[in-house]
mmCIF file as gemmi writes it, N, C-alpha and C atoms, coordinates in Angstrom:
data_model
loop_
_atom_site.group_PDB
_atom_site.id
_atom_site.type_symbol
_atom_site.label_atom_id
_atom_site.label_alt_id
_atom_site.label_comp_id
_atom_site.label_asym_id
_atom_site.label_entity_id
_atom_site.label_seq_id
_atom_site.pdbx_PDB_ins_code
_atom_site.Cartn_x
_atom_site.Cartn_y
_atom_site.Cartn_z
_atom_site.occupancy
_atom_site.B_iso_or_equiv
_atom_site.pdbx_formal_charge
_atom_site.auth_seq_id
_atom_site.auth_asym_id
_atom_site.pdbx_PDB_model_num
ATOM 1 N N . MET Axp A 1 ? 222.12 196.641 54.934 1 0 ? 1 A 1
ATOM 2 C CA . MET Axp A 1 ? 221.648 195.34 55.348 1 0 ? 1 A 1
ATOM 3 C C . MET Axp A 1 ? 221.644 195.289 56.875 1 0 ? 1 A 1
ATOM 4 N N . ARG Axp A 2 ? 220.563 194.851 57.443 1 0 ? 2 A 1
ATOM 5 C CA . ARG Axp A 2 ? 220.451 194.732 58.893 1 0 ? 2 A 1
ATOM 6 C C . ARG Axp A 2 ? 220.487 193.269 59.298 1 0 ? 2 A 1
ATOM 7 N N . ALA Axp A 3 ? 221.239 192.978 60.304 1 0 ? 3 A 1
ATOM 8 C CA . ALA Axp A 3 ? 221.303 191.616 60.818 1 0 ? 3 A 1
ATOM 9 C C . ALA Axp A 3 ? 220.066 191.34 61.665 1 0 ? 3 A 1
ATOM 10 N N . VAL Axp A 4 ? 219.711 190.082 61.782 1 0 ? 4 A 1
ATOM 11 C CA . VAL Axp A 4 ? 218.588 189.687 62.63 1 0 ? 4 A 1
ATOM 12 C C . VAL Axp A 4 ? 219.019 189.815 64.08 1 0 ? 4 A 1
ATOM 13 N N . LEU Axp A 5 ? 218.232 190.504 64.878 1 0 ? 5 A 1
ATOM 14 C CA . LEU Axp A 5 ? 218.594 190.768 66.262 1 0 ? 5 A 1
ATOM 15 C C . LEU Axp A 5 ? 217.85 189.884 67.257 1 0 ? 5 A 1
ATOM 16 N N . ALA Axp A 6 ? 217.157 188.867 66.788 1 0 ? 6 A 1
ATOM 17 C CA . ALA Axp A 6 ? 216.316 188.046 67.651 1 0 ? 6 A 1
ATOM 18 C C . ALA Axp A 6 ? 217.082 186.956 68.394 1 0 ? 6 A 1
ATOM 19 N N . CYS Axp A 7 ? 218.332 186.733 68.074 1 0 ? 7 A 1
ATOM 20 C CA . CYS Axp A 7 ? 219.104 185.669 68.713 1 0 ? 7 A 1
ATOM 21 C C . CYS Axp A 7 ? 219.729 186.178 69.994 1 0 ? 7 A 1
ATOM 22 N N . ARG Axp A 8 ? 219.116 185.938 71.118 1 0 ? 8 A 1
ATOM 23 C CA . ARG Axp A 8 ? 219.591 186.406 72.42 1 0 ? 8 A 1
ATOM 24 C C . ARG Axp A 8 ? 219.677 185.237 73.398 1 0 ? 8 A 1
ATOM 25 N N . ALA Axp A 9 ? 220.687 185.274 74.226 1 0 ? 9 A 1
ATOM 26 C CA . ALA Axp A 9 ? 220.779 184.275 75.291 1 0 ? 9 A 1
ATOM 27 C C . ALA Axp A 9 ? 219.645 184.542 76.275 1 0 ? 9 A 1
ATOM 28 N N . PRO Axp A 10 ? 218.977 183.525 76.78 1 0 ? 10 A 1
ATOM 29 C CA . PRO Axp A 10 ? 217.794 183.74 77.598 1 0 ? 10 A 1
ATOM 30 C C . PRO Axp A 10 ? 218.024 184.486 78.904 1 0 ? 10 A 1
ATOM 31 N N . ARG Axp A 11 ? 219.184 184.337 79.56 1 0 ? 11 A 1
ATOM 32 C CA . ARG Axp A 11 ? 219.361 184.948 80.879 1 0 ? 11 A 1
ATOM 33 C C . ARG Axp A 11 ? 220.269 186.179 80.871 1 0 ? 11 A 1
ATOM 34 N N . ARG Axp A 12 ? 221.256 186.166 80.085 1 0 ? 12 A 1
ATOM 35 C CA . ARG Axp A 12 ? 222.249 187.238 80.158 1 0 ? 12 A 1
ATOM 36 C C . ARG Axp A 12 ? 221.989 188.371 79.17 1 0 ? 12 A 1
ATOM 37 N N . GLY Axp A 13 ? 221.166 188.15 78.174 1 0 ? 13 A 1
ATOM 38 C CA . GLY Axp A 13 ? 220.871 189.195 77.209 1 0 ? 13 A 1
ATOM 39 C C . GLY Axp A 13 ? 221.973 189.458 76.198 1 0 ? 13 A 1
ATOM 40 N N . ARG Axp A 14 ? 223.029 188.644 76.221 1 0 ? 14 A 1
ATOM 41 C CA . ARG Axp A 14 ? 224.106 188.81 75.247 1 0 ? 14 A 1
ATOM 42 C C . ARG Axp A 14 ? 223.738 188.096 73.957 1 0 ? 14 A 1
ATOM 43 N N . PRO Axp A 15 ? 224.091 188.638 72.824 1 0 ? 15 A 1
ATOM 44 C CA . PRO Axp A 15 ? 223.79 187.963 71.559 1 0 ? 15 A 1
ATOM 45 C C . PRO Axp A 15 ? 224.479 186.599 71.484 1 0 ? 15 A 1
ATOM 46 N N . LEU Axp A 16 ? 223.768 185.611 71.022 1 0 ? 16 A 1
ATOM 47 C CA . LEU Axp A 16 ? 224.375 184.31 70.779 1 0 ? 16 A 1
ATOM 48 C C . LEU Axp A 16 ? 225.259 184.371 69.542 1 0 ? 16 A 1
ATOM 49 N N . ILE Axp A 17 ? 224.841 185.172 68.587 1 0 ? 17 A 1
ATOM 50 C CA . ILE Axp A 17 ? 225.588 185.328 67.344 1 0 ? 17 A 1
ATOM 51 C C . ILE Axp A 17 ? 226.196 186.726 67.351 1 0 ? 17 A 1
ATOM 52 N N . ARG Axp A 18 ? 227.516 186.793 67.369 1 0 ? 18 A 1
ATOM 53 C CA . ARG Axp A 18 ? 228.178 188.1 67.411 1 0 ? 18 A 1
ATOM 54 C C . ARG Axp A 18 ? 228.631 188.566 66.046 1 0 ? 18 A 1
ATOM 55 N N . ARG Axp A 19 ? 228.949 187.619 65.17 1 0 ? 19 A 1
ATOM 56 C CA . ARG Axp A 19 ? 229.394 187.963 63.827 1 0 ? 19 A 1
ATOM 57 C C . ARG Axp A 19 ? 228.714 187.044 62.821 1 0 ? 19 A 1
ATOM 58 N N . ILE Axp A 20 ? 228.472 187.599 61.653 1 0 ? 20 A 1
ATOM 59 C CA . ILE Axp A 20 ? 227.901 186.836 60.541 1 0 ? 20 A 1
ATOM 60 C C . ILE Axp A 20 ? 228.937 186.836 59.429 1 0 ? 20 A 1
ATOM 61 N N . VAL Axp A 21 ? 229.256 185.654 58.907 1 0 ? 21 A 1
ATOM 62 C CA . VAL Axp A 21 ? 230.204 185.525 57.814 1 0 ? 21 A 1
ATOM 63 C C . VAL Axp A 21 ? 229.429 185.097 56.57 1 0 ? 21 A 1
ATOM 64 N N . CYS Axp A 22 ? 229.564 185.876 55.507 1 0 ? 22 A 1
ATOM 65 C CA . CYS Axp A 22 ? 228.911 185.568 54.234 1 0 ? 22 A 1
ATOM 66 C C . CYS Axp A 22 ? 229.98 185.477 53.161 1 0 ? 22 A 1
ATOM 67 N N . PHE Axp A 23 ? 229.854 184.503 52.283 1 0 ? 23 A 1
ATOM 68 C CA . PHE Axp A 23 ? 230.786 184.43 51.165 1 0 ? 23 A 1
ATOM 69 C C . PHE Axp A 23 ? 230.052 183.93 49.938 1 0 ? 23 A 1
ATOM 70 N N . ASP Axp A 24 ? 230.647 184.201 48.77 1 0 ? 24 A 1
ATOM 71 C CA . ASP Axp A 24 ? 230.024 183.843 47.502 1 0 ? 24 A 1
ATOM 72 C C . ASP Axp A 24 ? 231.116 183.557 46.483 1 0 ? 24 A 1
ATOM 73 N N . GLY Axp A 25 ? 230.819 182.708 45.551 1 0 ? 25 A 1
ATOM 74 C CA . GLY Axp A 25 ? 231.729 182.421 44.452 1 0 ? 25 A 1
ATOM 75 C C . GLY Axp A 25 ? 231.012 182.602 43.128 1 0 ? 25 A 1
ATOM 76 N N . GLU Axp A 26 ? 231.728 183.079 42.145 1 0 ? 26 A 1
ATOM 77 C CA . GLU Axp A 26 ? 231.183 183.212 40.794 1 0 ? 26 A 1
ATOM 78 C C . GLU Axp A 26 ? 231.786 182.119 39.935 1 0 ? 26 A 1
ATOM 79 N N . SER Axp A 27 ? 230.932 181.401 39.223 1 0 ? 27 A 1
ATOM 80 C CA . SER Axp A 27 ? 231.407 180.304 38.392 1 0 ? 27 A 1
ATOM 81 C C . SER Axp A 27 ? 230.984 180.514 36.947 1 0 ? 27 A 1
ATOM 82 N N . ASN Axp A 28 ? 231.637 179.778 36.069 1 0 ? 28 A 1
ATOM 83 C CA . ASN Axp A 28 ? 231.326 179.837 34.649 1 0 ? 28 A 1
ATOM 84 C C . ASN Axp A 28 ? 230.137 178.929 34.385 1 0 ? 28 A 1
ATOM 85 N N . GLY Axp A 29 ? 228.941 179.455 34.54 1 0 ? 29 A 1
ATOM 86 C CA . GLY Axp A 29 ? 227.723 178.657 34.404 1 0 ? 29 A 1
ATOM 87 C C . GLY Axp A 29 ? 227.368 178.006 35.723 1 0 ? 29 A 1
ATOM 88 N N . LEU Axp A 30 ? 226.284 177.255 35.711 1 0 ? 30 A 1
ATOM 89 C CA . LEU Axp A 30 ? 225.767 176.668 36.942 1 0 ? 30 A 1
ATOM 90 C C . LEU Axp A 30 ? 226.734 175.691 37.598 1 0 ? 30 A 1
ATOM 91 N N . HIS Axp A 31 ? 227.435 174.884 36.808 1 0 ? 31 A 1
ATOM 92 C CA . HIS Axp A 31 ? 228.341 173.879 37.364 1 0 ? 31 A 1
ATOM 93 C C . HIS Axp A 31 ? 229.776 174.074 36.897 1 0 ? 31 A 1
ATOM 94 N N . GLY Axp A 32 ? 230.115 175.275 36.447 1 0 ? 32 A 1
ATOM 95 C CA . GLY Axp A 32 ? 231.457 175.542 35.943 1 0 ? 32 A 1
ATOM 96 C C . GLY Axp A 32 ? 232.454 175.826 37.053 1 0 ? 32 A 1
ATOM 97 N N . GLU Axp A 33 ? 233.7 176.068 36.642 1 0 ? 33 A 1
ATOM 98 C CA . GLU Axp A 33 ? 234.759 176.37 37.595 1 0 ? 33 A 1
ATOM 99 C C . GLU Axp A 33 ? 234.543 177.747 38.217 1 0 ? 33 A 1
ATOM 100 N N . VAL Axp A 34 ? 234.885 177.864 39.487 1 0 ? 34 A 1
ATOM 101 C CA . VAL Axp A 34 ? 234.785 179.142 40.189 1 0 ? 34 A 1
ATOM 102 C C . VAL Axp A 34 ? 235.976 180.002 39.776 1 0 ? 34 A 1
ATOM 103 N N . PHE Axp A 35 ? 235.714 181.263 39.401 1 0 ? 35 A 1
ATOM 104 C CA . PHE Axp A 35 ? 236.801 182.156 39.007 1 0 ? 35 A 1
ATOM 105 C C . PHE Axp A 35 ? 236.85 183.442 39.836 1 0 ? 35 A 1
ATOM 106 N N . ALA Axp A 36 ? 235.912 183.623 40.755 1 0 ? 36 A 1
ATOM 107 C CA . ALA Axp A 36 ? 235.95 184.781 41.654 1 0 ? 36 A 1
ATOM 108 C C . ALA Axp A 36 ? 235.26 184.412 42.965 1 0 ? 36 A 1
ATOM 109 N N . VAL Axp A 37 ? 235.823 184.897 44.074 1 0 ? 37 A 1
ATOM 110 C CA . VAL Axp A 37 ? 235.223 184.683 45.386 1 0 ? 37 A 1
ATOM 111 C C . VAL Axp A 37 ? 235.253 185.987 46.172 1 0 ? 37 A 1
ATOM 112 N N . GLY Axp A 38 ? 234.31 186.108 47.072 1 0 ? 38 A 1
ATOM 113 C CA . GLY Axp A 38 ? 234.278 187.279 47.937 1 0 ? 38 A 1
ATOM 114 C C . GLY Axp A 38 ? 233.644 186.911 49.251 1 0 ? 38 A 1
ATOM 115 N N . GLY Axp A 39 ? 233.961 187.674 50.272 1 0 ? 39 A 1
ATOM 116 C CA . GLY Axp A 39 ? 233.384 187.408 51.578 1 0 ? 39 A 1
ATOM 117 C C . GLY Axp A 39 ? 233.317 188.672 52.405 1 0 ? 39 A 1
ATOM 118 N N . VAL Axp A 40 ? 232.463 188.628 53.418 1 0 ? 40 A 1
ATOM 119 C CA . VAL Axp A 40 ? 232.299 189.767 54.319 1 0 ? 40 A 1
ATOM 120 C C . VAL Axp A 40 ? 231.996 189.235 55.719 1 0 ? 40 A 1
ATOM 121 N N . VAL Axp A 41 ? 232.513 189.931 56.734 1 0 ? 41 A 1
ATOM 122 C CA . VAL Axp A 41 ? 232.188 189.644 58.134 1 0 ? 41 A 1
ATOM 123 C C . VAL Axp A 41 ? 231.371 190.824 58.633 1 0 ? 41 A 1
ATOM 124 N N . LEU Axp A 42 ? 230.181 190.534 59.17 1 0 ? 42 A 1
ATOM 125 C CA . LEU Axp A 42 ? 229.285 191.574 59.668 1 0 ? 42 A 1
ATOM 126 C C . LEU Axp A 42 ? 229.155 191.48 61.178 1 0 ? 42 A 1
ATOM 127 N N . ASP Axp A 43 ? 229.042 192.615 61.833 1 0 ? 43 A 1
ATOM 128 C CA . ASP Axp A 43 ? 228.701 192.659 63.247 1 0 ? 43 A 1
ATOM 129 C C . ASP Axp A 43 ? 227.211 192.328 63.346 1 0 ? 43 A 1
ATOM 130 N N . ALA Axp A 44 ? 226.854 191.283 64.061 1 0 ? 44 A 1
ATOM 131 C CA . ALA Axp A 44 ? 225.463 190.827 64.112 1 0 ? 44 A 1
ATOM 132 C C . ALA Axp A 44 ? 224.536 191.843 64.771 1 0 ? 44 A 1
ATOM 133 N N . ALA Axp A 45 ? 225.042 192.626 65.699 1 0 ? 45 A 1
ATOM 134 C CA . ALA Axp A 45 ? 224.194 193.582 66.407 1 0 ? 45 A 1
ATOM 135 C C . ALA Axp A 45 ? 223.872 194.809 65.563 1 0 ? 45 A 1
ATOM 136 N N . THR Axp A 46 ? 224.83 195.244 64.741 1 0 ? 46 A 1
ATOM 137 C CA . THR Axp A 46 ? 224.635 196.485 63.98 1 0 ? 46 A 1
ATOM 138 C C . THR Axp A 46 ? 224.476 196.273 62.482 1 0 ? 46 A 1
ATOM 139 N N . GLY Axp A 47 ? 224.924 195.118 61.98 1 0 ? 47 A 1
ATOM 140 C CA . GLY Axp A 47 ? 224.891 194.876 60.543 1 0 ? 47 A 1
ATOM 141 C C . GLY Axp A 47 ? 226.026 195.545 59.792 1 0 ? 47 A 1
ATOM 142 N N . ARG Axp A 48 ? 226.951 196.16 60.507 1 0 ? 48 A 1
ATOM 143 C CA . ARG Axp A 48 ? 228.068 196.862 59.865 1 0 ? 48 A 1
ATOM 144 C C . ARG Axp A 48 ? 229.155 195.889 59.435 1 0 ? 48 A 1
ATOM 145 N N . GLU Axp A 49 ? 229.798 196.216 58.294 1 0 ? 49 A 1
ATOM 146 C CA . GLU Axp A 49 ? 230.906 195.406 57.798 1 0 ? 49 A 1
ATOM 147 C C . GLU Axp A 49 ? 232.117 195.57 58.703 1 0 ? 49 A 1
ATOM 148 N N . GLU Axp A 50 ? 232.72 194.442 59.091 1 0 ? 50 A 1
ATOM 149 C CA . GLU Axp A 50 ? 233.955 194.468 59.868 1 0 ? 50 A 1
ATOM 150 C C . GLU Axp A 50 ? 235.155 194.173 58.992 1 0 ? 50 A 1
ATOM 151 N N . SER Axp A 51 ? 234.943 193.319 57.986 1 0 ? 51 A 1
ATOM 152 C CA . SER Axp A 51 ? 236.049 192.919 57.128 1 0 ? 51 A 1
ATOM 153 C C . SER Axp A 51 ? 235.487 192.397 55.812 1 0 ? 51 A 1
ATOM 154 N N . THR Axp A 52 ? 236.261 192.563 54.733 1 0 ? 52 A 1
ATOM 155 C CA . THR Axp A 52 ? 235.858 192.027 53.428 1 0 ? 52 A 1
ATOM 156 C C . THR Axp A 52 ? 237.045 191.356 52.757 1 0 ? 52 A 1
ATOM 157 N N . PHE Axp A 53 ? 236.744 190.476 51.825 1 0 ? 53 A 1
ATOM 158 C CA . PHE Axp A 53 ? 237.763 189.764 51.054 1 0 ? 53 A 1
ATOM 159 C C . PHE Axp A 53 ? 237.247 189.575 49.635 1 0 ? 53 A 1
ATOM 160 N N . TYR Axp A 54 ? 238.14 189.713 48.652 1 0 ? 54 A 1
ATOM 161 C CA . TYR Axp A 54 ? 237.781 189.515 47.251 1 0 ? 54 A 1
ATOM 162 C C . TYR Axp A 54 ? 239.003 189.004 46.505 1 0 ? 54 A 1
ATOM 163 N N . ALA Axp A 55 ? 238.813 187.986 45.683 1 0 ? 55 A 1
ATOM 164 C CA . ALA Axp A 55 ? 239.898 187.469 44.846 1 0 ? 55 A 1
ATOM 165 C C . ALA Axp A 55 ? 239.314 187.008 43.523 1 0 ? 55 A 1
ATOM 166 N N . ARG Axp A 56 ? 240.11 187.154 42.478 1 0 ? 56 A 1
ATOM 167 C CA . ARG Axp A 56 ? 239.616 186.814 41.148 1 0 ? 56 A 1
ATOM 168 C C . ARG Axp A 56 ? 240.732 186.262 40.274 1 0 ? 56 A 1
ATOM 169 N N . ALA Axp A 57 ? 240.41 185.216 39.53 1 0 ? 57 A 1
ATOM 170 C CA . ALA Axp A 57 ? 241.303 184.63 38.539 1 0 ? 57 A 1
ATOM 171 C C . ALA Axp A 57 ? 240.98 185.257 37.176 1 0 ? 57 A 1
ATOM 172 N N . PRO Axp A 58 ? 241.738 184.897 36.143 1 0 ? 58 A 1
ATOM 173 C CA . PRO Axp A 58 ? 241.421 185.418 34.811 1 0 ? 58 A 1
ATOM 174 C C . PRO Axp A 58 ? 240.015 185.004 34.371 1 0 ? 58 A 1
ATOM 175 N N . ASP Axp A 59 ? 239.461 185.766 33.431 1 0 ? 59 A 1
ATOM 176 C CA . ASP Axp A 59 ? 238.154 185.395 32.874 1 0 ? 59 A 1
ATOM 177 C C . ASP Axp A 59 ? 238.225 183.99 32.314 1 0 ? 59 A 1
ATOM 178 N N . PRO Axp A 60 ? 237.195 183.198 32.53 1 0 ? 60 A 1
ATOM 179 C CA . PRO Axp A 60 ? 237.218 181.82 32.03 1 0 ? 60 A 1
ATOM 180 C C . PRO Axp A 60 ? 237.243 181.795 30.499 1 0 ? 60 A 1
ATOM 181 N N . VAL Axp A 61 ? 238.044 180.908 29.949 1 0 ? 61 A 1
ATOM 182 C CA . VAL Axp A 61 ? 238.091 180.726 28.497 1 0 ? 61 A 1
ATOM 183 C C . VAL Axp A 61 ? 236.782 180.079 28.078 1 0 ? 61 A 1
ATOM 184 N N . GLY Axp A 62 ? 236.147 180.603 27.048 1 0 ? 62 A 1
ATOM 185 C CA . GLY Axp A 62 ? 234.861 180.066 26.615 1 0 ? 62 A 1
ATOM 186 C C . GLY Axp A 62 ? 233.777 180.329 27.63 1 0 ? 62 A 1
ATOM 187 N N . ALA Axp A 63 ? 233.742 181.54 28.183 1 0 ? 63 A 1
ATOM 188 C CA . ALA Axp A 63 ? 232.763 181.873 29.222 1 0 ? 63 A 1
ATOM 189 C C . ALA Axp A 63 ? 231.337 181.672 28.713 1 0 ? 63 A 1
ATOM 190 N N . ASP Axp A 64 ? 230.5 181.177 29.595 1 0 ? 64 A 1
ATOM 191 C CA . ASP Axp A 64 ? 229.078 181.043 29.336 1 0 ? 64 A 1
ATOM 192 C C . ASP Axp A 64 ? 228.544 182.412 28.893 1 0 ? 64 A 1
ATOM 193 N N . PRO Axp A 65 ? 227.7 182.475 27.859 1 0 ? 65 A 1
ATOM 194 C CA . PRO Axp A 65 ? 227.207 183.776 27.38 1 0 ? 65 A 1
ATOM 195 C C . PRO Axp A 65 ? 226.553 184.628 28.461 1 0 ? 65 A 1
ATOM 196 N N . TRP Axp A 66 ? 225.767 184.016 29.348 1 0 ? 66 A 1
ATOM 197 C CA . TRP Axp A 66 ? 225.123 184.796 30.405 1 0 ? 66 A 1
ATOM 198 C C . TRP Axp A 66 ? 226.16 185.365 31.367 1 0 ? 66 A 1
ATOM 199 N N . VAL Axp A 67 ? 227.153 184.548 31.737 1 0 ? 67 A 1
ATOM 200 C CA . VAL Axp A 67 ? 228.224 184.996 32.63 1 0 ? 67 A 1
ATOM 201 C C . VAL Axp A 67 ? 229.007 186.131 31.973 1 0 ? 67 A 1
ATOM 202 N N . ALA Axp A 68 ? 229.32 185.987 30.693 1 0 ? 68 A 1
ATOM 203 C CA . ALA Axp A 68 ? 230.068 187.021 29.974 1 0 ? 68 A 1
ATOM 204 C C . ALA Axp A 68 ? 229.31 188.344 29.925 1 0 ? 68 A 1
ATOM 205 N N . GLU Axp A 69 ? 227.997 188.294 29.842 1 0 ? 69 A 1
ATOM 206 C CA . GLU Axp A 69 ? 227.196 189.514 29.743 1 0 ? 69 A 1
ATOM 207 C C . GLU Axp A 69 ? 226.854 190.129 31.103 1 0 ? 69 A 1
ATOM 208 N N . HIS Axp A 70 ? 226.556 189.288 32.095 1 0 ? 70 A 1
ATOM 209 C CA . HIS Axp A 70 ? 226.013 189.799 33.36 1 0 ? 70 A 1
ATOM 210 C C . HIS Axp A 70 ? 226.975 189.78 34.547 1 0 ? 70 A 1
ATOM 211 N N . VAL Axp A 71 ? 227.97 188.915 34.553 1 0 ? 71 A 1
ATOM 212 C CA . VAL Axp A 71 ? 228.842 188.781 35.723 1 0 ? 71 A 1
ATOM 213 C C . VAL Axp A 71 ? 230.196 189.454 35.501 1 0 ? 71 A 1
ATOM 214 N N . ILE Axp A 72 ? 230.893 189.052 34.453 1 0 ? 72 A 1
ATOM 215 C CA . ILE Axp A 72 ? 232.258 189.533 34.225 1 0 ? 72 A 1
ATOM 216 C C . ILE Axp A 72 ? 232.349 191.058 34.162 1 0 ? 72 A 1
ATOM 217 N N . PRO Axp A 73 ? 231.43 191.764 33.471 1 0 ? 73 A 1
ATOM 218 C CA . PRO Axp A 73 ? 231.554 193.227 33.424 1 0 ? 73 A 1
ATOM 219 C C . PRO Axp A 73 ? 231.42 193.917 34.793 1 0 ? 73 A 1
ATOM 220 N N . ARG Axp A 74 ? 230.822 193.249 35.773 1 0 ? 74 A 1
ATOM 221 C CA . ARG Axp A 74 ? 230.597 193.865 37.08 1 0 ? 74 A 1
ATOM 222 C C . ARG Axp A 74 ? 231.692 193.549 38.106 1 0 ? 74 A 1
ATOM 223 N N . LEU Axp A 75 ? 232.62 192.674 37.719 1 0 ? 75 A 1
ATOM 224 C CA . LEU Axp A 75 ? 233.707 192.326 38.627 1 0 ? 75 A 1
ATOM 225 C C . LEU Axp A 75 ? 234.846 193.315 38.458 1 0 ? 75 A 1
ATOM 226 N N . GLY Axp A 76 ? 235.694 193.386 39.474 1 0 ? 76 A 1
ATOM 227 C CA . GLY Axp A 76 ? 236.858 194.268 39.424 1 0 ? 76 A 1
ATOM 228 C C . GLY Axp A 76 ? 237.946 193.692 38.533 1 0 ? 76 A 1
ATOM 229 N N . PRO Axp A 77 ? 239.134 194.25 38.633 1 0 ? 77 A 1
ATOM 230 C CA . PRO Axp A 77 ? 240.249 193.814 37.785 1 0 ? 77 A 1
ATOM 231 C C . PRO Axp A 77 ? 240.603 192.344 38 1 0 ? 77 A 1
ATOM 232 N N . GLU Axp A 78 ? 241.187 191.749 36.971 1 0 ? 78 A 1
ATOM 233 C CA . GLU Axp A 78 ? 241.594 190.339 37.05 1 0 ? 78 A 1
ATOM 234 C C . GLU Axp A 78 ? 242.788 190.139 37.969 1 0 ? 78 A 1
ATOM 235 N N . LEU Axp A 79 ? 242.991 188.892 38.366 1 0 ? 79 A 1
ATOM 236 C CA . LEU Axp A 79 ? 244.157 188.453 39.113 1 0 ? 79 A 1
ATOM 237 C C . LEU Axp A 79 ? 244.461 189.298 40.352 1 0 ? 79 A 1
ATOM 238 N N . THR Axp A 80 ? 243.503 189.333 41.243 1 0 ? 80 A 1
ATOM 239 C CA . THR Axp A 80 ? 243.711 190.082 42.476 1 0 ? 80 A 1
ATOM 240 C C . THR Axp A 80 ? 244.575 189.315 43.46 1 0 ? 80 A 1
ATOM 241 N N . HIS Axp A 81 ? 244.572 187.98 43.391 1 0 ? 81 A 1
ATOM 242 C CA . HIS Axp A 81 ? 245.381 187.171 44.307 1 0 ? 81 A 1
ATOM 243 C C . HIS Axp A 81 ? 245.937 185.986 43.556 1 0 ? 81 A 1
């Protein structure tokens, strides 16, 4: 993934944005409880990962069928934090 490099200060040439923070949560269905979160900090100039975070609760009881088939099998082990 490459970061957008168009954000430059007009006179000094230094990036206005030095880091990009992205995070996501997985929930049980569209409006269900969140049971997993993850995040990453990227260097805006290079797009390289500087730091990552991941935490997960137990699988939701009565998981939505789509979540049970497409999300849960791709997540890591339960109870990371």
